[in-house]
N, C-alpha and C positions, 0 to 999 in steps of 0.2 A: 504494500500500500504506500501511499505518499500523501502528504498534507495538501498538495495541489491537485489531487485526483478526486474529482467530484463523485464518481461511483464508489470509490473507496470510502469517502467520508459519509456517504449515504448509508453505508452498511454498519457504521459504528453503533448507532442506537440498537440495531438488531443484535449485534454481537454482545453489547452490554446487557441486554435483556436476557439472552441465553446464558451468559456467564453468571449474572446475578440472581437469576430466578430458576431457570430450567436445570442447569447443570451445577448449581451451587452445592458444594459439599461432595460432589462426585469427582472421580479421578480424571478430570478434564482440565487442560490448560489451553487458553487461547493465546497463541504466540503471534505477535504482530511484528513483521519485519518491514521496516520502511526503507524505501530507496531514495528518500530525500537527500539532497546534497547539502542542505542548509539545516543544521541541527536546531537552530533557533526557531525556525518555522515549525518544525516537527514538534518540538517541546511545547511551544505556545498552543498548538492545536490540541495536543493531549491534555494540557491543563484546562483549556477552554471547554472541550467536548467531553472530557473524561474518558477513561478506558478501563474496563474490567480485566483486560488481558495484560500479558507481559509485553512490554514494548522494547524493541531493539531497532537500531539504525544500522543499515548494511554498509554504509560508506561505499565507495566505488560504484554506486548505482547498481545496474544490472550485472556488472562484472564482479560483484563481490562473491566470495567463496560460498556463502550460504545460498545465494540465488542460483549459482551454478550447480551446487550439490543437489538442489531440489528442482532443477530445471524450470525455474520460474522466470519466464522471459516477458511477462506482461503483468499489468496490475489492473484491477485487483486479482489476486491469485489465491486460491484456497486449496488446501490439502490436509490430509489426515496423516499424522505421524505417530507411531507407537512410542512407548517409553524408551525403547532402545535406538530411536532415531530412524527406524525403518519406515519407508513410505507404505501406508495402507492404501491411500488414494491420492494421486498427485494433482488431480483436477476435479475437485468436488464442487458441490453447490455452495453458494454464498449463504450467510446467515439469513438473509431475507427470502432465499429461494429454496430452503429446505435442507440445509446441512444437518439439522436436528436428527433426521432419520439416519443419516450416515454415521453420525457420532454415536447414537444409541446402538446401532448395529455393531460398531467397532467395540463398544464397551461390553457387548454380549459375548464376543469372541475371546 
């Protein structure tokens, strides 16, 4: 995601609702990796909008190691990763489009 990405920002309230309500107390972490190149813009947006997830900034934009490792070459990008860092699903639905079912299914396995 990025602070300048309108579709990314539109998903934040949905993600916060899932993290704070539906998956609260469950073994789920929402990890948000930003491709912002200006940390100040990123930090200001997180402060203003709030985030229930863990926030990281990838530096190097799409060339950062984490973006390369998980083959994320566009934003917003959603994936499911298990506790060991293995990809369960690398291109899943967004919070507003039904990722809840995918997360629930992953927790059952």
